N, C-alpha and C positions, 0 to 999 in steps of 0.2 A: 891450901884452903881456897875455895872458888867463889867468885862473885856470880850470882845469877841475875840476869836482867830479863824482866818480863815486859815485852813491848811488841809492837807491830813490826812487820818486815821492813817497811820504808820509814825509818825514823832517824833522820840525820842528826837530831839532837843526841840520841843515844850513841850514834857513831862517834861523836866528838869525845864522849867519855871513854868509850872502848879504846880509842887511840892512846889515851893516857894510862889506862890500866895495862894495856899491852906493853907500853914503854917501861912501866914499873915492874914488869914481870909477874903481874897478878893474873892467875888463870880466870878466864871468863867463859861462861856459857850463856848464850842469848837465845831466847825462844819466845814464840807467841803461843799462849794457851789456846788460841783459836785453832792451832794445828794439832791438838791432841787427837789421837787415834789415826792421824794421817800425817806422819812425819815426826811427831812427838809422842813418846811413850813414857809411862810411869809404872812403878811397882813399889809396894810397901808391905813389909812383913812384921807382924807383931807376935813374937814367939819368946817364951821363957822370960817374960818381963823385959824384953829388949825390943827395939825398933830398928829395922834396916830398910832404907828407902833409896830408890834410884830414879833418875830422870835421864832420858835419852833424846837427843836432838841432833840432826845433821851429822850422825856418826860419832857424836860425843856422848860419853856416859859419865854421869856425875853422881856421887853418893850424897844423899841429903845431909848426913852428919858431917860432910866435908865442906858445907857452905859456910862462908864467913859473913856474907850479907846478901840480901835480896832487894833489888831495885824494882819496885812496881812502877814502871814508867807509863806506858800507854798500852796495856795488854788488851787483846781482843777477848770476846766472850769465849770461855772454854769450849772447845770442840765445835766452834761455829762453822769451820770449814770442813768438817768431817763429811764423808760421802753420804751419810744418812743423818745429817744434822737435825736436831729437834730440841725443843725446850727441855725435855726430860734428859737428853744426853748432856746438854749444857749444865744442868743442875748437878747431875751425877759427876761430871768431870770437875766442876768447880769444887764440890765437896771433897773429892779425892785429892786434887792438886793442892788447894789452899789448906785443906785439913792436915795433910802431911807436912807442908811447909811450916805450919804453925807449931808443929812439934819439934822443930829443929832449934838449935841455939843461935841461928843466924840473926844479924841485925837487919832491921827493916827500914827502907826508904821508899814508901811509907807502909806501915802495917796495913793489911787489907781493911781492918775495921776502921782505923783512923782515915784511911784513903776514902772509904765510902762515906763516912760521916762528914768529912771535910768538904764534900761537894755541895752540901745543902747551903744555899746562899742565905736563907733566913737565919740559920744557925751561925753562919759567918758574921753577919751583922750584929747578932746578939753577943757573940764572943768578943768582937772588936770593941763594942761598947763597954763590956765588962772590963776589958783590959785598958780602957782609957784612950782608945784611938777615936779621933773625931769621925763621926759617921753622918753623912747628909741625911736630912729628914727623908724618910722612906715609908711608903705604904705598899703593902701587898694585899690585894683584895679581889673579891668577886662581887662586891656591892657597888653598883654604879653611883649611888648617892654618896657613899664614902669617898669615891674617887673625885666626884664633883666638889665636895667640901674640901678635900685636900688640895685641889687645884685652886680653890679660892684663897686658901692660906698661903700657898706657894705657887704663884702664877707661872714661874719659869721652871718647867719640869722636863725630865727625860723619862722615857719608857724603855725598859729592857726586859729580856726574858728572865724568869726566875731560875731556870736551870743553866742556860748559857751554853754556847758551843763555839769552837774556834772557827774563824772564817774559812779555814781549809776543810771544814766538815759540812759542806752543803748537803741536803737542803735545810738542815736544822739550825744553821747559823743565822742569827738575827742581830743586826747591829743596834747598839744603843742609839736612840733617836729622840730628837726634841718633840715635845707635845705641842701641837698647834693651840693658840690661845682660844679658839672656838671649838675645841675638840668635843666630840660627842662620846661620852663614856658608857653608852648603853652596852657596847660589846664586852665590857668588863665582866658581865654576868656569865659569859661563856667560857671563861678560863681565868685562872689566877693571873693578875697583872701587877707588875712591879713598877711603881711610880717613884721617882726620886728627885729631890730638889737639884737643879743643875748647878754645879760649881763653875763659876766664871774662872776658869783655870788659866794660869800663865805658863803651866808646864804639866806634863805627865811624868809620874814617877813609877819606875819598876824596881822593886826591892826584892832581890833573890836571896832567900835564906837557905843555907846549907849547914845543917847541924848548928854549931855555935857561931858561924860566920855570916855576916850580912854584907851584901854587895848591892849598892843602889846606883841607879842610873836615872838621868833626867833628860827629858826631851822637851825643849821650849815649844810653846804653842805658836803657831804661825798667825801673826796679827792680821794677815790678809786672807786667812781661811774663811770659807763660808760659815756663817754663824750656826747653821744647822749641822755642821760636821763636828760631832762631839765624841765619836768613837775612834781612839787613836789607832786601833787595828786597821782602820780603813783610810788612814791619813795618807794622801798621795804626795805630800810635800817633800819627803825624802830627808827631812831634817834629822841629823844623826843623834843618837843617844850619847850622853856624856856622863862620866863618873861624877857622883855627888856624895857629899858627906851625909851620914845618917844622923839626924838630931838625936841627942841622948834620950829624950823622952819617948821618941818613936822607937828607938832601939829597945828600950826597956819594955815597952808595950808589946812589940813584936815578939821578943823572947818569951814574954808571958803567954801570948797567943799560941806560940808553937808548943810550949810546955802543956798547956791545957788541951790543945788539940792533938797532942802526942804525934806531932809531925817532925820528921827530920829534914823535910824539904818543903818550901812553900814559895810561890811567886806572888808577891803582894803588889797590887795596883793602887796607886794613890793619885788624886788630883791636887795639885798645888795651887792655892789661890793667891791673890795679890798681896796678902799679908804674909805669905810664906807657910801657911798652915797646910799640912799634908792630910787630906781627907781620904779616909779608907773607902775603897770601892769594892774590892774582893780579894780573896786569896785562892789561887789555883794550886792544888796539891800536886799537880804534875805539869805545871806551866812551862812553856817554851822558854829557852834562855839563849839560844844560838844567835839570834839577831842582836841581842844586847852585847854578847861577847865579841861579835864581829865589829860592832861600832866602837866599843869602849876598850877592848883588850883586857877586860877583867877576866881573871882565870876561873870562870865558873865551872867549866867542864873538869878542869884539873882538881878543883876543890871537891867536886862530887866524887871523882875517882879516888881521891885521898880518903874521903869519908868511907866509901865502900870498901876500900882496901885495908882499913884499920881493923884491928881485932879488939882493942881496948874499949871500955865504955865511953859513950859520948859525954862530954862535959861542956856546959855552956858558960861563957865568960860574962862579965858584967859590962864590958866596954868594947866598942868596935870602932876602928878608924875608917876613914873614907874609902879605903880600898878593901875593906873587909878583913884586914889582918888583926888578929887578936892583940889587944894591948895588955901589958902587965898590970 
């Protein structure tokens, strides 16, 4: 039984997991859907009430009914690099690839439907509230007057994109930034704007959820940092991440979030305030984890490899210790 990894060619995070799968003797096929029709081929046959499907990449041929799991890591748009790429070809290729994979018995990390839905930040905030995670006061609007009134109620605000992008993905990446006290909100009318009450944080928290396991890391805020530096992704301090215990109430809420979102993997970002409260900021359904593993030594890549390599159904426990190991 084979693990299929769908991701871009240069993905060091995926490489870390492949090392563990290889060490465990689990067959792996890795491909980027963007290479469909130019290096990646597929075929599916529906005959006499049965389905037979195949994928080919880099000289490897895998039968779709021989897949044990599919990791939707950071795949490109199907057929995006084809010699005659087009929106039509991308849609046709997406329908063919993901339609066939949906018909297999493979386990997903994460299922394409859940993967796509989980990207919507307004839905994330709603789900976090439903599950009891503290969420900073937030407004998403194209009404300038609504923005002005919100700023009057919450004078210390940050602004961030509704969609979000990683700093390594310019030019779409926009850092979370503080809003000036005399800000003119007229431009809000030209595009949805997300305003959020700034949490005076004493630390950033990254909680990586892999199936039933939670592995959390904490990065103390630099007291000498410029007050306008609020996005930890752009923090030049070099302060390392450290393992941290997950509060029981947070663990319970995160497990509930994952169940409702139907996610097998999620990278949760929190801001810890002076009282020790973890404020939910977002959950990235394909978030990076390599930088946390390097600093903390937490076995995130190995945990993902173990999840992908299993064949039995996933079961979520009720308690998790500070290293993410399941407690009886």
